[in-house]
C-alpha positions, -999 to +999 in steps of 0.1 A: -175-177+118-180-164+149-210-147+136-225-176+131-224-196+157-238-166+181-267-175+155-274-210+171-258-202+205-273-233+231-255-239+263-229-264+247-222-240+215-222-208+239-194-225+265-176-239+233-176-198+221-163-187+250-133-211+253-122-205+215-122-168+230-100-174+258-079-193+239-074-168+212-069-141+240-041-166+256-023-172+215-023-130+216 
């Protein structure tokens, strides 16, 4: 799923992806 998001990356989707990775990191 992440690879698919990386494919069509624009400002918004890129920002969302970064936020998602951050949340995943915080969750452990």
